[in-house]
N, C-alpha and C positions, 0 to 999 in steps of 0.2 A: 951408654946411656947415661945421664946424671940426672940428680933431683936437685931443685933449687926453688927457693921461695922469689916469686916476682911480684912487683906492685905495680899498679897500673899507673902509668905515667903520662895518659891520654886516652880519651874515649870520645866519639860522636857517632851519631847515626849516619850513616851514609845514605840510606832509604828507610822508609819507615819501619821495615824489618830486618834490617841488616846494620849491625853494631862493629864499628871498627875500635878495635882494643890495641893498645901500645904498651907490652910489657917490658918491664927492666929485665935484663939477663947478664949474668957475670960476662966479663969482657972475655974470659976464656971458653965461653960455649961457642961451640960451632955446630954447624950442620951443612948439610947439602941443599941446593935451591931443588924444593918439589918435596922436601920431608916435611913432618908433622910433629906436633908435640900433644902431650895429653895433660890435661887440667884435672887437678882432683877437687872436684867439686863436692862442699861439705854442706849438708843441711842437716836438720833434726832428725830425720828418718835415716841418716845415713850418708855414707860418701860414695860417690861414682865417678869413674874416669870418664872423660869426654875429650876426644881427640879432633884437633883442628889445623889443618895446612898452615904453614907458614908463609906469610905475605911479603916480608921484605927480602931481600937477597943476603947471602952469606956475608958478602962485603961490608954490609951495614951491621957493625958489633954493638954489643950492648944492649939489644933489644930483641924483642919478638913481636912482630905485628901478627894481628889475628883479623880476619873478617868472619864474623859470626852471624848467622841467620838467626833470628828470635824466634821461636816457635811457641804459639799459644800454649800454656800449661806444660810446656815442656820441663824437664827437671832441673836443667843447667839456666835455661832461658829466663826461668824466674829469678835467679841469682844475678844473671849478667843485666836484666833490665834495672835492677836495683842497685848496681855497682857504681862506685865513684872513683875518682882518683885516690890512689894511695891505697886503695883495697888490695889485699894480698892474696895468691894464688900458689899452690903447690904445683910446678911444673915438671914433668919428665919428659925426657927424650934426647936427642930427636930419633924419630923412628920412620920406618918408610922404605920403599925401594922404587918410587916413582920419581926418577932421576932422568936428567939431561943426558941424551946419549952422543957424549963428545967423540965417540969413535965412529959415529955414522959418516959415510962418504957421500951420502946424499946432499944435493944443493938445496935443498929446503927444510926447513923445520914448521910443522903445521900443528897449532895449538887448539883443539877443539874443545868448548867447554860450554856448561850453563850456569846461571846464578853464581853463588860462592866458588864453584868450580874454578875460576878465574884465579883464586888466589895462589895456588902453586905454580900457574903458568906466568905470572907476573915475576914471581921470584927468579924461575926459571929465564924468562926473556932480559929481563934487568940484570942478571948476571953474566949472559953469554953472548947479548946482541953485539955489543962492541967487540967482544974476542974473536968473532966471527964474520969480520964485514963482508966477505965473501959470499958468505950463505945469506939465503931470504928466511926471515922469520915472519910468519902470518899468524896472527890470532882470529879464531870465529868464536863470538860470543853470543849465545842464545838467551833470551829474557823475554817475559810475557809483556810487561808493560813500560812506558816511558819512564816512569819513576821507579823503575828497578835498576836504571842505568847508574853506576856510580864509577869515580875515577875516571871519568871521559877527558877531563885536562890533562891529567897523568899521562893517558894513552896517547893524546895528541901532543904532547911534550916529549915522549919517548919516540913517536913517530918523526917528529921534527928533529931531534938529536941523532936518529939512525935510519939512515936512507934505506937499510936491508929490512926494515922493520913497517908491516902494515898490518890494521885491524879491520874486522867487519862486525858490526854489530846487527842481528836480527831480532825483531819483535815478534812474537806469535799472538798478541791479542791486543796491539794497538797499531795505527798507522804511522811507518817510519821509512826511512831512505829503503832499508830491506825489512822485509816481512816474511813470517812463515817459519818454520823449523829450522834450525840452523844447519842442518845437514844437508838440505836442499841446495845451499849456497857453496858447497864443495867442489861442485861439478864432478868430471869424470877423468882426469888427467891425474892419476897419482904416481905417477913414475918421478922416481928420484926425491920422493918425500919421506920423511920421518914424522909420525903422528903421534901425539899426546893428546890423551881424552879425559876429562875429569868431570863429574856431575852425579846426580842420582844413579843408582844401579841400573835401573831400565835405559836411560840415555846412554850410558856407555857400552852396555851390549849390544843395543841397538847401532850405535856407530861401529862398534868393532866388527860387527856383522856385516855392516855395508862396505866396510873397507875389505875385510877378508873375502867378501864375495866378488869383490871388484879386482881381485887378484894381489892386494897388497899381503906382502909375508908376514906371518905373526911376529917376527923378530924386530919389524919397524913400526909396530904398533904399542906403544907404552900407555898404562892408563890407571887412575885411580878412582874407586868408587866410594860414593858419600851415600850411608843410609839414611 
């Protein structure tokens, strides 16, 4: 773990309540795809740590990209909503064991997520999809509304550049090409697949249970829970 001060080099809203941050990082800062950093959020009433998965891949040096959900009256959200370029944060990390299983002998890697749970998935996919062209990478992303979708152009470009990558978006509360909860689109053929799950606690536990009841060994199910 290292500690460094990072400046905001870019920020923009991806959706009405999802903020994209790009922070500067020392060139020597390294992490593994899927890990997270902790930002020390300072306010008059004190300092609290808040952890966020890293969006960019480890190959993209000198920065830490984050996708942050803005929550009304949230301790950190109040600060982020007022942030601007060159504002500084104390960053600690990297942390976490939600990592790509490069030892897997399965022919497919499936990434199942909701909301900003896509963040560590993108980091892993970008880092490894071209390194394993013989393996299929599939992303299943669940959202509520059409205006919750972000980075679709980037996903389309990733698909165009890598024939072994595909993705599916399902909306639970709007009409779309695919609708309903994302788990229903997984089907029932889970053979020769390694799974990665990320999202809120209830979603992660429910998806883990679904896979385990379907006979997927626990060692093939990797997960990260957001509070």
